[in-house]
C-alpha positions in Angstrom: 51.7 198.4 194.1 50.9 194.7 194.9 51.8 193.9 198.4 54.4 190.9 199.0 53.2 188.0 201.2 52.7 189.0 204.8 52.8 186.9 207.8 51.1 187.4 211.0 53.5 188.4 213.9 53.2 189.2 217.6 51.4 186.8 220.1 49.5 184.7 217.6 50.5 181.3 217.8 48.3 179.3 215.5 46.1 176.2 216.0 47.0 173.8 219.0 48.5 170.2 219.0 45.7 168.0 220.1 45.5 164.6 221.4 42.1 163.1 222.6 41.8 159.8 224.6 38.7 158.0 225.9 38.2 157.6 229.5 38.6 154.2 231.1 35.2 152.5 230.9 34.3 154.0 227.6 34.8 152.2 224.3 38.2 152.8 222.8 39.9 153.8 226.0 43.6 153.1 226.0 45.8 151.9 228.7 47.5 154.1 231.1 50.9 153.6 229.9 50.0 154.7 226.5 48.2 157.8 227.9 51.2 158.9 229.8 53.4 158.4 226.6 51.0 160.4 224.5 51.0 163.1 227.1 54.7 163.2 227.1 54.8 163.5 223.4 52.3 166.4 223.5 54.3 168.3 226.3 57.5 167.9 224.4 56.2 168.7 220.9 57.3 172.0 219.0 54.1 173.9 219.3 53.7 176.5 222.0 50.1 175.6 222.3 48.9 172.0 223.2 45.6 170.5 224.2 44.7 167.2 226.0 41.1 166.0 225.4 39.5 163.3 227.6 36.2 162.1 226.3 33.6 160.1 228.1 31.1 160.8 231.0 32.6 158.5 233.6 34.9 159.6 236.6 38.6 160.6 235.7 40.7 157.9 237.6 43.2 159.4 239.9 46.4 158.1 237.9 44.9 159.7 234.8 44.3 163.1 236.6 47.8 162.9 238.0 49.2 162.2 234.7 47.3 165.3 233.3 48.6 167.4 236.1 52.3 166.2 235.5 52.1 167.0 231.8 50.6 170.4 232.4 53.4 171.3 234.8 56.1 169.9 232.2 54.6 171.8 229.3 54.2 175.1 231.3 57.7 174.8 232.4 58.8 174.9 228.7 56.7 178.0 228.1 53.9 176.2 226.5 50.1 176.9 227.0 48.7 173.8 228.2 44.8 173.3 227.6 43.3 170.3 229.4 39.6 169.6 228.0 37.0 167.1 229.3 34.5 166.3 226.5 31.5 165.2 228.2 27.8 165.6 228.7 27.4 165.7 232.6 28.8 167.4 235.6 32.2 166.6 236.9 32.4 164.5 240.2 33.0 166.9 243.1 36.7 165.3 243.8 37.7 166.0 240.2 36.2 169.4 239.6 38.4 171.4 242.0 41.7 169.9 240.6 40.5 170.4 237.0 39.7 173.9 237.8 43.0 174.5 239.3 44.6 173.2 236.0 42.6 175.7 234.1 40.8 172.7 232.5 37.7 173.3 230.5 34.5 171.1 229.7 33.3 170.8 226.1 29.5 169.8 226.1 27.7 168.4 223.2 24.7 170.5 222.2 21.3 168.5 221.6 18.1 170.7 221.1 16.0 168.3 223.2 18.2 168.4 226.2 18.7 172.2 226.7 17.1 172.1 230.3 19.6 169.4 231.1 22.3 171.3 229.6 21.6 174.3 231.5 21.8 172.3 234.8 25.2 171.0 233.8 26.5 174.4 232.8 25.4 175.8 236.1 27.1 173.0 238.0 30.5 173.4 236.2 30.2 177.3 236.8 29.9 176.6 240.5 32.9 174.3 240.5 34.9 177.1 238.7 35.2 175.0 235.4 34.8 176.9 232.0 32.5 175.2 229.8 31.9 175.6 226.1 28.9 174.2 224.2 29.9 172.4 221.1 27.3 173.1 218.5 27.6 170.9 215.3 26.3 172.0 212.0 25.9 169.5 208.9 24.3 170.3 205.6 21.1 168.6 206.6 20.7 170.8 209.6 20.2 174.1 207.6 16.5 173.7 207.1 15.9 173.7 210.8 18.8 176.0 211.8 16.9 178.8 213.1 15.0 176.6 215.7 18.2 175.1 216.9 19.8 178.5 217.2 17.0 179.6 219.5 17.5 176.6 221.7 21.0 177.5 221.8 20.4 181.1 222.7 18.1 179.9 225.5 21.2 178.8 227.4 21.6 182.4 228.5 25.1 183.2 229.6 27.3 180.6 228.1 30.0 180.0 225.5 29.5 178.1 222.3 31.7 177.0 219.3 30.3 176.1 215.9 31.8 172.8 214.3 31.3 171.3 210.9 29.8 167.8 210.7 29.9 165.6 207.6 27.1 165.2 205.3 26.1 165.6 201.5 24.8 168.8 199.8 26.9 171.5 201.2 26.9 173.6 198.1 23.2 174.0 198.2 23.3 174.7 202.0 26.2 177.1 202.4 24.4 180.3 201.4 21.4 179.5 203.5 23.6 178.7 206.4 25.8 182.0 206.2 22.7 184.2 205.8 21.0 182.6 208.8 24.0 182.7 211.0 24.6 186.3 210.0 21.1 187.4 210.9 21.1 185.4 214.3 24.6 186.8 215.2 23.6 190.5 214.4 20.4 190.1 216.5 22.6 188.3 219.4 25.1 191.1 219.2 22.4 193.8 219.8 21.1 192.0 222.7 24.4 191.4 224.3 25.4 194.9 224.5 22.5 195.3 227.2 22.4 191.8 228.8 25.6 189.9 228.3 24.6 186.4 227.4 25.8 183.8 225.0 29.4 184.3 223.4 30.5 182.6 220.2 34.1 181.6 220.7 34.7 180.5 217.2 35.5 184.1 216.5 38.6 183.9 218.8 39.9 180.4 218.6 43.0 179.8 216.4 41.7 176.6 215.1 41.9 174.9 211.7 38.9 173.7 209.6 37.3 170.8 211.5 37.5 167.9 209.2 41.1 169.0 208.1 42.6 169.7 211.4 45.6 167.9 212.7 44.0 166.6 215.9 45.0 163.1 216.9 43.3 160.3 218.9 44.9 157.8 221.0 43.4 154.4 220.3 42.6 151.5 222.5 45.8 149.8 221.1 48.1 152.6 222.0 48.4 154.2 218.7 48.1 157.8 217.6 45.8 158.4 214.4 44.3 161.2 212.6 41.2 162.2 214.5 38.9 162.6 211.5 39.9 159.1 210.5 39.0 157.5 213.8 35.8 159.4 214.4 34.4 159.1 210.9 35.7 155.7 210.0 32.2 154.4 209.4 31.8 156.9 206.5 35.5 156.8 205.1 37.2 153.6 206.3 39.9 154.2 203.5 41.7 156.8 205.8 42.7 154.2 208.6 43.5 151.7 205.8 45.9 153.9 204.2 47.5 155.3 207.4 47.4 152.8 210.3 47.9 154.5 213.8 51.4 155.1 214.9 52.4 153.3 218.1 53.0 155.7 220.9 56.0 153.6 222.2 57.7 154.0 218.9 57.0 157.6 218.3 59.6 160.2 218.7 57.8 163.2 217.5 54.1 164.3 216.8 55.2 166.4 213.8 55.5 163.4 211.5 51.8 162.6 212.0 50.9 166.3 211.1 49.7 167.6 207.8 48.7 171.2 206.9 45.0 171.3 205.7 45.7 171.7 202.1 48.2 168.7 202.2 45.6 166.5 204.1 42.9 167.4 201.6 45.0 166.4 198.6 46.0 163.1 200.5 42.4 162.4 201.2 41.2 162.6 197.8 44.0 160.3 196.6 43.1 157.7 199.1 39.2 157.8 199.0 37.2 155.5 196.6 34.8 157.4 194.2 31.7 156.4 196.3 32.9 158.3 199.4 34.5 161.4 197.6 31.3 163.2 196.9 30.3 163.4 200.6 33.9 164.2 201.6 33.9 167.2 199.1 30.7 168.3 200.5 31.7 167.9 204.0 35.1 169.6 203.6 33.4 172.5 201.9 31.2 173.0 204.7 34.0 172.8 207.1 36.2 175.4 205.1 33.3 177.7 204.7 32.0 177.7 208.3 35.8 178.2 209.5 36.1 181.1 206.9 32.8 182.6 208.2 34.3 182.9 211.6 37.7 184.2 210.5 36.1 187.5 209.2 35.3 190.5 211.3 31.7 190.6 212.2 30.1 193.7 213.7 29.5 193.3 217.4 31.8 190.1 217.8 35.2 190.7 216.2 37.1 193.6 214.9 39.7 192.3 212.2 42.5 194.4 214.1 42.2 192.4 217.3 44.7 189.8 218.3 43.0 186.4 218.6 45.5 185.0 221.0 45.0 188.0 223.3 41.3 187.7 223.1 41.3 184.0 224.0 44.1 184.1 226.4 43.3 187.4 228.6 40.0 189.0 227.7 37.9 185.9 227.5 39.8 184.1 230.3 39.4 184.1 234.1 42.3 185.4 236.1 44.2 182.2 236.8 43.9 181.5 232.9 45.2 184.9 232.2 48.2 184.3 234.6 49.2 181.1 232.7 48.9 182.8 229.3 51.0 185.8 230.5 53.7 183.5 231.7 53.8 181.6 228.5 53.4 184.6 226.1 53.7 188.0 227.7 56.0 187.6 230.8 56.7 191.4 230.5 53.2 192.3 231.5 53.0 192.2 235.4 49.2 192.5 235.8 46.2 190.4 235.2 43.2 192.3 233.8 39.6 193.1 235.2 37.4 194.2 232.3 34.6 196.4 233.1 31.5 197.0 231.0 30.9 200.8 230.9 30.3 203.6 228.3 32.8 206.4 227.2 33.3 209.9 228.2 35.0 211.1 225.1 34.2 210.5 221.4 37.7 210.4 219.8 38.4 210.6 216.2 39.9 207.1 216.0 37.1 205.6 217.9 33.5 206.0 218.6 31.9 206.8 222.0 30.4 203.6 223.4 26.8 203.6 224.7 26.4 203.8 228.3 26.2 200.3 230.2 25.4 199.5 233.8 28.6 197.7 234.4 29.0 194.6 236.4 27.4 194.1 239.8 29.7 193.7 242.7 28.6 190.1 243.0 29.8 189.6 239.4 33.1 191.4 240.2 33.7 189.6 243.3 33.1 186.1 241.5 35.6 187.2 238.9 38.1 188.0 241.5 37.9 184.6 243.2 40.5 183.1 241.0 42.9 185.7 242.4 44.3 183.2 245.1 45.5 181.0 242.2 47.4 184.0 240.5 51.2 184.6 240.8 50.8 188.0 239.9 50.0 190.6 242.6 49.1 193.4 240.4 45.6 193.9 238.6 44.7 196.5 235.9 41.1 197.8 235.4 40.2 198.3 232.0 37.2 199.1 229.7 35.9 201.9 228.0 36.0 204.1 231.1 36.4 202.0 234.4 35.6 205.2 236.4 32.0 205.1 235.1 31.5 201.7 236.8 28.9 202.1 239.6 30.6 201.5 243.1 34.2 201.9 241.6 35.5 202.3 245.1 34.0 199.0 246.3 35.5 197.3 243.1 38.7 198.7 244.1 38.4 197.4 247.7 37.4 194.2 246.3 40.6 193.9 244.4 42.7 194.6 247.4 40.8 192.1 249.6 41.5 189.6 246.8 45.3 190.0 247.5 46.3 192.4 244.7 48.9 195.0 246.1 48.9 197.1 243.0 45.8 198.1 241.2 46.1 200.2 238.0 43.0 202.0 236.3 43.1 202.8 232.6 40.9 206.0 232.3 40.2 209.0 229.9 41.8 211.1 232.8 38.8 213.6 232.8 36.9 212.5 235.8 39.2 213.4 238.8 38.6 217.1 238.7 36.9 217.2 242.1 39.3 218.0 245.0 38.5 214.6 246.7 37.9 212.3 243.7 41.6 211.2 243.4 42.1 210.9 247.1 39.0 208.5 247.3 40.6 206.2 244.7 43.7 206.1 246.3 42.2 205.2 249.8 40.0 202.6 248.0 43.1 200.8 246.6 44.2 202.2 243.6 47.8 202.7 243.0 48.4 203.8 239.4 46.4 205.5 236.5 47.0 205.3 232.9 45.5 208.2 230.7 45.7 209.6 227.3 47.0 213.2 226.2 47.0 214.0 222.5 48.5 217.3 222.4 49.8 220.0 224.8 47.4 222.5 223.0 43.9 222.5 224.5 42.1 223.1 221.1 43.9 220.3 219.2 43.4 217.9 222.1 39.9 218.7 222.6 39.2 218.2 218.8 40.8 214.8 218.8 38.7 213.6 221.8 35.6 215.2 220.5 34.7 217.0 223.6 35.4 220.5 224.6 37.2 220.9 227.9 38.8 217.4 228.0 42.2 218.9 228.0 41.8 221.1 231.0 40.0 218.2 232.9 42.8 215.9 232.2 45.5 218.3 233.3 43.5 218.9 236.5 43.0 215.2 237.0 46.7 214.5 236.6 47.5 217.2 239.4 44.9 215.7 241.8 46.1 212.2 241.1 49.8 213.1 241.7 48.8 215.0 244.9 46.9 211.8 246.2 50.0 209.7 245.6 48.8 207.8 242.7 51.4 206.9 239.9 50.4 208.4 236.6 51.3 206.9 233.1 50.5 209.2 230.0 50.2 207.9 226.5 49.4 209.4 223.0 48.4 208.0 219.7 50.4 209.3 216.7 48.0 210.7 214.1 48.1 212.8 211.1 46.4 215.5 213.3 48.9 215.7 215.9 52.2 214.7 214.1 53.5 218.3 214.6 52.6 218.6 218.2 54.1 215.4 219.6 57.6 216.9 220.3 56.0 219.6 222.5 53.8 217.2 224.1 56.7 214.9 225.0 58.3 217.8 226.5 55.5 218.7 228.6 54.8 215.2 230.0 58.3 213.8 230.1 60.4 216.7 231.1 58.0 219.5 232.9 55.7 216.8 234.7 58.5 214.2 234.9 56.0 211.4 234.2 56.3 208.2 232.1 55.2 208.9 228.5 54.6 206.6 225.4 53.7 207.5 221.8 51.6 204.7 220.2 50.4 203.7 216.7 46.5 203.6 216.1 44.7 200.4 215.7 43.0 199.9 212.3 39.6 199.2 213.5 36.6 198.4 211.2 35.1 201.6 209.5 32.1 201.6 211.6 34.2 201.7 214.9 36.0 205.0 213.8 34.8 208.5 213.6 37.3 209.0 210.8 38.6 206.3 208.6 42.0 204.7 209.4 43.6 206.2 206.1 42.5 209.7 207.2 44.2 209.3 210.5 47.4 207.2 210.0 50.4 209.1 208.5 52.9 207.0 206.2 56.2 206.3 207.6 57.6 208.7 205.0 55.4 211.4 206.5 56.5 210.6 210.0 60.2 210.8 209.1 59.6 214.0 207.1 57.8 215.7 210.0 61.1 216.3 211.9 60.0 214.7 215.2 62.1 215.3 218.0 60.9 212.6 220.4 62.3 209.5 222.1 59.0 207.9 223.3 57.8 206.0 220.4 56.8 202.4 220.7 54.9 199.7 218.7 56.2 200.9 215.3 58.6 198.8 213.2 62.1 199.0 214.8 63.5 200.3 211.6 60.9 203.1 211.3 61.5 204.1 215.0 65.2 204.0 214.6 65.2 206.5 211.6 63.1 208.9 213.6 64.4 208.7 217.2 67.7 207.1 216.7 68.9 204.4 219.1 66.4 205.4 221.9 64.3 202.6 223.0 61.4 203.0 225.4 62.0 201.5 228.8 59.2 199.0 229.5 58.8 200.9 232.7 57.4 203.9 231.0 54.2 201.7 229.8 51.4 201.0 232.1 50.2 197.4 231.7 46.9 198.4 230.4 48.8 200.1 227.5 50.9 197.3 227.0 47.7 195.2 226.4 46.1 197.9 224.1 49.4 197.8 222.1 49.6 194.1 221.8 45.9 193.4 221.1 46.3 194.1 217.5 47.1 191.9 214.5 50.6 192.9 213.5 52.0 191.6 210.2 55.5 191.5 208.4 56.6 191.1 205.0 58.4 187.6 204.8 61.7 189.5 204.0 61.5 191.0 207.8 61.8 187.6 209.1 65.6 187.7 208.2 66.0 191.0 210.1 68.2 190.7 213.3 65.5 192.8 215.1 62.6 190.7 214.1 62.2 189.1 217.6 61.7 192.2 219.3 59.8 194.1 216.3 56.1 193.9 216.5 55.7 194.7 212.7 53.2 196.9 211.0 49.5 196.5 210.0 48.2 195.2 206.9 45.9 198.2 206.5 49.0 200.7 207.0 50.6 198.9 203.9 47.5 199.0 201.9 46.8 202.7 202.5 50.8 203.5 202.1 52.3 200.8 199.9 55.4 203.2 199.2 56.3 202.5 202.7 57.4 198.8 202.0 60.9 199.8 201.0 61.3 201.5 204.3 60.9 198.2 206.3 64.5 197.4 206.3 67.4 198.2 208.7 
């Protein structure tokens, strides 16, 4: 069966609306009135994600900084994610850096191989000021021959973030294969080194952007007009763009949407406008832009699993605590915790996952630095997540640091097997932990142990639950629905929900890449028909299509209070899709949808996706 068109659902919000302006003192700088007007259009546009970019190495004048602060407050009051960026090659002045950090502002730094030492100093200075920095690494067709050397220079920056952008030039067809092979080899080596040492992160995997040359970014000109960014930046190469579409004056513009084109429409328009002399370079440049963009959209071992939600990765996992707080307010107000992600190994070797190698975990100094943003966070709860946070060295000190940072609730997501000692749970409680989130896959020890890949894990979990409850910790229990435990979930729900009286949730499994799972997804995930035929007597399913849940458990809807915040994150950090027909369903706003991989494995489930 051929699948119908599928649309991404959940928290994925797509590329941002972007307006860039040069700072006063730079060539092409607009006036303050035009800048304020452009920010007002940005804050009031239809997109949920907006970005204001200031370019130039000079100081940010007080009126300009105030205008950005007001626009940020206005956009966030409307539920938007406001992203202020300074495009510069130097440190921020001290009087600006604190306020920029408080805005959640970032710095975008141009990469030049001959200036890596200066770039490292700038990165260090911005880090001390609390401003996240991203290194902009441009790639043009002519760069491919020297790519390896440039990548080594980029890697020498150490712990940093970098994004790859396409630059114009001729010869993309000859260059792209070499470029992709070179990038793949470099990324594979970098991923192996990152497992033990952290280091460089390539954010191109997580950004919801458009191909660079075809993006809908706008530039505010010196005359107070808004124009397509590529037309302004590349007017020396392709002057026809500005000749065909002059900038629209801010004072007469009512909406940014009239200035926006989808990439395919922009490409068709550009080919109509360009003279023959410029078309070949344009085609080569766009080809590079599309291929580079496509390269980073695909899952890549060590960097991105295709099941992971890019919005969650960017807004929560890769963000500091203040950034998480803003993202949650805009996108996931039902999640009451921010998150501290700890780098550790695994205890179990579950069938739907694979045991992660042991890692040393963060130092207390690194944890403390991460928690510094706690003072700017409205949420007073924090959740510790990772493979197994209780393997973190000095976990009790980490918990104390969370409480010292002002968090009154500290949740720990754990395998639930490490609290069998008589005093282990009490030590966590005394150090500041208030809740645990742990999995149980069956009420039968043999089945649970087979699914976790470790004999004795069921009995360890039961003892840990008993000890945690005695210590006064709140305990949340969850299970993944699998072919292997489908007939055991009713009894498991009875054990947890009715005998123990604990919160309980039944979740779908994430369709990870094959090398991340002990068993393939299609060997684990039952069809919706199989779920319905199994005669499940449960009321705790969540994260499945609403229509499927309703057929199995009737009108029962899981109370959000039954879910730990770390489990909500696990559930939402997946790329859900819906058939276009589902968008007409009255429940579509609260229904997450399903997975592309589920429908590929079980195409006969498609007719069931209807109320």
